[in-house]
C-alpha positions as CSV (number, residue, x, y, z in Angstrom):
1,X,14.4,6.4,4.1
2,X,13.8,8.6,1.1
3,X,10.0,8.6,1.2
4,X,9.5,10.2,4.6
5,X,5.9,11.3,3.7
6,X,4.6,7.7,3.3
7,X,3.1,7.3,6.8
8,X,1.3,10.6,6.7
9,X,0.1,10.1,3.2
10,X,-1.3,6.6,3.8
11,X,-3.1,7.8,7.0
12,X,-4.6,10.8,5.1
13,X,-6.9,8.4,3.3
14,X,-10.5,8.4,4.6
15,X,-10.9,5.7,7.2
16,X,-7.3,4.7,7.2
17,X,-5.7,3.1,10.3
18,X,-2.4,1.5,10.9
19,X,-1.2,-1.2,13.1
20,X,2.0,-3.2,13.6
21,X,2.0,-6.9,12.9
22,X,4.7,-8.3,15.1
23,X,5.0,-11.7,13.4
24,X,5.6,-9.9,10.0
25,X,7.7,-7.1,11.6
26,X,5.6,-4.8,9.4
27,X,3.3,-1.8,9.7
28,X,0.0,-2.3,8.0
29,X,-2.3,0.4,6.7
30,X,-5.9,-0.7,6.8
31,X,-9.3,0.5,5.6
32,X,-12.3,-1.4,7.0
33,X,-10.1,-4.0,8.4
34,X,-8.5,-4.8,5.0
35,X,-4.9,-4.0,4.2
36,X,-4.1,-1.6,1.4
37,X,-0.4,-1.1,2.2
38,X,2.3,-2.8,4.2
39,X,5.7,-1.3,5.1
40,X,8.5,-3.5,6.4
41,X,11.7,-5.2,5.2
42,X,12.5,-8.0,2.8
43,X,14.7,-11.0,3.8
44,X,17.8,-8.8,3.2
45,X,16.5,-6.1,5.6
46,X,15.9,-3.7,2.8
47,X,12.9,-1.4,3.5
48,X,9.9,-1.9,1.2
49,X,6.2,-0.9,0.9
50,X,3.8,-3.4,-0.6
51,X,0.7,-2.2,-2.5
52,X,-2.2,-3.6,-4.4
53,X,-2.3,-2.7,-8.1
54,X,-4.4,-3.5,-11.2
55,X,-2.3,-6.4,-12.7
56,X,-1.6,-4.6,-16.0
57,X,-0.4,-1.5,-14.2
58,X,1.7,-3.5,-11.8
59,X,3.3,-5.3,-14.7
60,X,4.0,-2.0,-16.4
61,X,5.6,-0.6,-13.3
62,X,7.9,-3.6,-12.8
63,X,9.1,-3.1,-16.4
64,X,9.6,0.6,-16.0
65,X,11.2,0.7,-12.5
66,X,13.8,-1.7,-11.3
67,X,12.8,-1.0,-7.7
68,X,9.2,-2.2,-8.2
69,X,9.1,-6.0,-7.8
70,X,6.3,-8.6,-7.4
71,X,4.7,-8.3,-4.0
72,X,6.9,-9.7,-1.2
73,X,5.1,-12.6,0.4
74,X,1.9,-11.6,-1.4
75,X,-0.1,-12.5,-4.4
76,X,2.3,-11.5,-7.1
77,X,-0.4,-10.8,-9.7
78,X,-2.1,-8.1,-7.6
79,X,0.6,-6.9,-5.2
80,X,3.9,-5.1,-5.8
81,X,6.7,-4.1,-3.5
82,X,8.7,-0.9,-3.9
83,X,12.2,-0.6,-2.4
84,X,12.3,2.5,-0.4
85,X,15.9,3.2,-1.2
86,X,15.0,3.2,-4.9
87,X,14.3,5.6,-7.7
88,X,10.5,5.5,-8.0
89,X,9.3,9.1,-8.3
90,X,7.0,10.4,-5.5
91,X,4.1,10.9,-7.9
92,X,4.3,7.3,-9.1
93,X,4.4,6.0,-5.5
94,X,1.5,8.2,-4.6
95,X,-0.4,6.9,-7.6
96,X,0.3,3.3,-6.5
97,X,-1.0,4.1,-2.9
98,X,-4.1,5.8,-4.3
99,X,-4.8,2.8,-6.6
100,X,-4.3,0.3,-3.7
101,X,-6.6,2.2,-1.4
102,X,-9.3,2.5,-4.1
103,X,-9.1,-1.2,-5.0
104,X,-9.4,-2.3,-1.3
105,X,-12.1,0.3,-0.7
106,X,-14.2,-1.0,-3.6
107,X,-13.9,-4.6,-2.2
108,X,-15.6,-3.5,1.1
109,X,-19.3,-4.0,1.7
110,X,-21.5,-1.1,0.7
111,X,-22.3,-0.6,4.4
112,X,-18.6,-0.1,5.3
113,X,-18.1,2.1,2.3
114,X,-21.0,4.3,3.5
115,X,-19.5,4.5,7.0
116,X,-16.2,5.6,5.7
117,X,-17.7,8.0,3.2
118,X,-19.9,9.4,5.9
119,X,-17.0,11.0,7.7
120,X,-15.8,8.3,10.1
121,X,-12.2,9.3,9.2
122,X,-9.7,7.3,11.1
123,X,-12.2,5.8,13.4
């Protein structure tokens, strides 16, 4: 895999945890029990990471990069998958991870947001 920094980067986000969902054969990155990233394989066993994006930004990325596609087994308006053997620059992938994290964080209750912001990193 080309993006060896992915796991560490996702887990560096405040409150981020990961688990492995056996039935999906995928690693999920969670904040407040909600997923902001999922790393696994598509039906052809190609490694992907799936991330939430603002719809217009996701659409732009799919036009700009052939290795960004509508989210695999996800809502294709809000989620995008990136092939990890592709040509998406690191800074773009980090921007996508940041956006996904922020979108999911903002969807959490104010109480959970305060707990995360209060320094309960990775707990």
